[in-house]
NUDRENLUM-839316 format. One line per 4 residues: for each residue x, y, z of C-alpha. Coordinates in steps of 0.1 Angstrom, whole numbers. Layout:
N
X:Y:Z | ...
//
This chain:
265
-488:180:-589 | -468:178:-556 | -463:208:-534 | -429:213:-518
-429:236:-487 | -399:239:-465 | -388:260:-435 | -355:261:-418
-344:227:-403 | -377:211:-414 | -385:182:-436 | -405:191:-468
-442:183:-469 | -453:169:-502 | -491:169:-508 | -515:187:-531
-550:184:-545 | -553:198:-580 | -583:211:-598 | -583:198:-633
-600:228:-647 | -576:256:-641 | -548:252:-616 | -514:235:-614
-491:239:-584 | -453:235:-583 | -424:247:-562 | -404:275:-577
-366:274:-573 | -367:302:-547 | -391:283:-525 | -421:304:-534
-454:290:-546 | -467:296:-581 | -500:291:-597 | -505:286:-634
-530:269:-656 | -518:235:-667 | -529:199:-674 | -524:175:-645
-498:148:-649 | -498:112:-637 | -482:123:-604 | -511:147:-595
-538:138:-571 | -569:147:-591 | -602:159:-576 | -626:174:-602
-650:189:-576 | -623:205:-555 | -615:242:-551 | -582:256:-562
-553:240:-544 | -545:249:-508 | -512:265:-502 | -500:255:-467
-490:281:-442 | -458:281:-423 | -476:270:-392 | -487:238:-410
-451:226:-415 | -439:196:-395 | -403:200:-383 | -384:166:-382
-348:165:-371 | -326:153:-399 | -305:132:-376 | -306:121:-340
-277:112:-317 | -290:77:-311 | -289:69:-348 | -254:83:-354
-230:57:-367 | -205:46:-341 | -168:43:-348 | -146:12:-345
-124:11:-315 | -89:25:-321 | -65:8:-298 | -41:32:-281
-15:23:-254 | -42:27:-227 | -65:3:-245 | -37:-22:-251
-29:-22:-214 | -65:-30:-206 | -64:-57:-232 | -32:-73:-219
-45:-73:-183 | -78:-89:-194 | -60:-116:-214 | -35:-125:-187
-63:-125:-160 | -83:-150:-181 | -52:-170:-192 | -64:-167:-228
-27:-165:-240 | -20:-200:-226 | -54:-216:-232 | -55:-254:-238
-64:-267:-272 | -100:-259:-281 | -105:-235:-252 | -91:-203:-267
-124:-189:-279 | -140:-194:-245 | -111:-178:-227 | -113:-147:-250
-150:-144:-242 | -140:-142:-205 | -113:-117:-214 | -138:-95:-233
-160:-94:-202 | -131:-83:-180 | -120:-58:-207 | -155:-41:-208
-158:-41:-170 | -124:-23:-167 | -130:2:-196 | -144:36:-187
-181:37:-197 | -177:72:-211 | -152:58:-236 | -175:31:-248
-204:54:-258 | -191:65:-292 | -175:32:-303 | -188:0:-316
-190:-27:-289 | -160:-50:-295 | -164:-88:-298 | -140:-116:-287
-125:-117:-322 | -117:-80:-320 | -96:-86:-289 | -80:-117:-302
-69:-101:-335 | -55:-71:-317 | -37:-93:-292 | -21:-113:-320
-10:-82:-338 | 7:-65:-308 | 24:-98:-298 | 39:-102:-333
50:-66:-335 | 67:-69:-301 | 86:-100:-312 | 99:-81:-342
109:-52:-320 | 128:-76:-296 | 146:-93:-325 | 156:-59:-339
169:-47:-305 | 189:-79:-300 | 205:-75:-335 | 215:-39:-328
245:-38:-305 | 249:-11:-278 | 212:-2:-278 | 194:-2:-244
157:-3:-248 | 134:17:-225 | 105:-4:-216 | 71:9:-204
44:-9:-187 | 29:-21:-220 | 62:-35:-232 | 68:-52:-198
34:-69:-199 | 40:-79:-235 | 74:-95:-227 | 58:-114:-198
30:-126:-220 | 54:-137:-248 | 76:-156:-222 | 46:-175:-208
34:-183:-244 | 68:-197:-254 | 70:-218:-222 | 36:-232:-228
44:-240:-264 | 76:-258:-253 | 56:-279:-228 | 31:-288:-255
59:-298:-279 | 75:-320:-252 | 42:-338:-246 | 38:-343:-283
73:-357:-287 | 68:-380:-257 | 36:-393:-271 | 52:-398:-305
81:-417:-290 | 58:-440:-270 | 37:-447:-301 | 69:-455:-320
81:-479:-293 | 47:-496:-293 | 48:-500:-331 | 83:-514:-331
75:-538:-303 | 43:-549:-322 | 63:-555:-353 | 89:-575:-334
63:-598:-318 | 45:-603:-352 | 78:-612:-368 | 85:-638:-340
50:-652:-345 | 55:-656:-382 | 89:-673:-376 | 74:-698:-352
46:-706:-376 | 70:-711:-405 | 92:-734:-384 | 61:-754:-373
49:-758:-408 | 84:-770:-420 | 86:-796:-392 | 51:-809:-401
61:-813:-437 | 92:-832:-427 | 72:-856:-405 | 47:-861:-433
74:-870:-458 | 91:-894:-433 | 58:-912:-426 | 50:-916:-462
84:-933:-470 | 80:-958:-441 | 45:-967:-451 | 55:-977:-486
71:-1010:-474 | 40:-1021:-454 | 12:-1042:-470 | -14:-1017:-461
-6:-980:-462 | -21:-959:-435 | -19:-922:-439 | -11:-905:-406
-30:-874:-401 | -17:-849:-376 | -37:-821:-363 | -21:-788:-365
-27:-765:-336 | -22:-729:-341 | -23:-707:-311 | -38:-673:-316
-30:-647:-290 | -58:-625:-278 | -55:-587:-279 | -47:-586:-242
-19:-612:-246 | -5:-592:-275 | -5:-560:-255 | 12:-578:-226
38:-592:-249 | 44:-557:-264 | 49:-542:-229 | 74:-570:-220
92:-564:-253 | 95:-527:-244 | 108:-534:-209 | 135:-557:-223
149:-529:-245
//
């Protein structure tokens, strides 16, 4: 049977050697040891030749701290206005808010490094170390909230908003993001327009080529019909065979033609 011996702020020690002849040891509810004859159970460590079980003294107890500061669970970072200021400064310094396509993740990694370098080390002890996604999610959240606030202020007449440093930084960030998005949209529209012009010019050139080919085929048929009528009166009919030459433009020629077609418009 197991022995349970405890002292203040100590971890219980559980060991016992039971004599099968006469003793059984258990821990009483009040923490005192009790001896009484009993039959060992499957949990007992049996030694037939042993003496009656040894009751450990208080000096034998091993004291183990129940928890240590290093193993304490850290908390998630709770962004306050001060944390938001550090975040916005790190994002603007790394240009993560106006990152080119495919570069946003890398820019937020740089922003995280700047953020951790600027944050007080004493404030980072008890919180979980943030990752780039933590900053990105928080940045997206505060930007969207600020947009809603600005729309609400604009809708309410006669209200003058008092802006702090956080709001000023947010407004500058939003303005830069909107300008960058407008620039990207202009490039997309310009590229789309050029592609449309190239497609239209290509269709026009192909239509002209088909028209020329159909005209050539029609002329060839007319010549063949005229030659067959004239040959009927002669004693020996000779069939006139004419080679049809079709010119196929190369890719470079077609591109040049498309460019010329665009210039003429």
